[in-house]
N, C-alpha and C positions, 0 to 999 in steps of 0.2 A: 336496232329496231327504229331508232329515231328517223332513219331515212325512209322507212316504209310509210307511204301516204295514208294507209289505213290505221296507223297507230298514232294515238294522241296522248301526250304526257303533260299533266298540269300540276303546277305547284299550288299548294293551299297555304294561304297567308293570313296572319293576324297582323294587321297594319303592314309592316315591311318584314316581319319575321316569318320565315318558312316554318310551318308547323305540320305539314303533311304533303302527300302526293296522291294523285289519281291518274290511273292509266286506263284508257278506253280504246277498244278496237272497233272500227266501223267495218263490219263484215257484210255489208250490203243488205242481207236479209234481216239482220238484227245487229244490235250493238252489244259488245261484251266488255264489262268492267273487269279488268284483270286484277287491278290492285286499287285499294282505297286504304290509306294508312294515315292516321293522325297520331301525333306524339301523345304519349300517355298523359302528360301533364295538361294537355289541351282537350282531352276527351270530355264529353258531357257538356260542351259549351255551344253545340249546334253547328260546328264546322262540318262534320260528316253529313248532317242533314242538308246543309246548303250545297255541298258537293253533289250529293245524290240528286237533289232537286234540279240542279243545273244539267246533269246528265239526262234526266228524264225530259227536260224541255229542249235540250240542244241536239240530242242524238236520236237516230232512228229507233222507233219501237218495233218489235219488242226489245227490251234490254235484258240481258242474261248475265249472271255472275256465278262464281263458284264459292261455296262456303264449306268449312269443315263439318264433319258429322257432329251432331249435338251431344258429344260425350264429355265435354268440359263446360264449366260455367261460362268461360269466355266465348266458346262457340255458340252456346245457347243464347247469350246476349247478342251476339252478332246476327244470328238468325232472326231474333225478335226485332232487332233494329231494322232489318230489311223488310220484315213483315209489316212493321208500322208504316213503311213507305210504299206499301201496295205490292210487294213482291210475294210470290208463292213458291213453295218448294215443288220442283218438278218430279215427275215419276220416271224412274229409270236409273240404271246403274251408271256411275261416273267415277272415273279415277283421274286425278290430275297427274299428267305425265311427270317423270322426274326432271328436275332442272339440270341435272348433270348425271354422268354415267355412274357415279359413286352413290347415288341416292335412289330410293325406291319410289314407285308411284304411290299416290296417297288417295284413299277412298274419300270422296267428297260428295257434296250435293250441288245440283244446279238449281238456281232460283231465277224466276223470270217475272217481268212486269210488262204489260199490265195483266196479262192472262197467264195462267199456268200452262206450260208447254206439255202437251199430252204425249204419251208414249209413241204415237205414230210419228210425230215430228221430232221427238227427243233425239233419236239416233241421227237425224240429219243435222240438228244443231250441234250435237256432240262431235260429229265428223268434221263439221266446219271449224269448230274451235281447235280440234286436234290439228287440222291441216293448216289453218291460217295463223294461229297463235303459237302452237308448239312445233310446227313443221313436221308433223307425223301423219301417217295414214293408219287408220285403226286396224 
């Protein structure tokens, strides 16, 4: 993926210590945050907020990301985190494709910034993510 010009991978640092990572796809019509991960011991210190704010100022809007269904406390916190940064839960069914043949697809939600992606555009956004990020056709 690193050879793909639309894929961007960033380390997140506290001084010189790597504490997380962020990957963003520039999909031309929108940007897609594929991963944002901060080490457990570094959460709650503003590093995730700084990373999201940099994406929102550096990459093409709208910005889209996928989150787990709000069935666990961790997933609920994650959704609340993105809502605090202006993201909205989009309307429409979405499954994250499996990362390998021995895994199953996962029911997820898409969130978007600055506006909620409505159902009319949702299927186009989903198809673009499946094609560009996961190399799948729906």
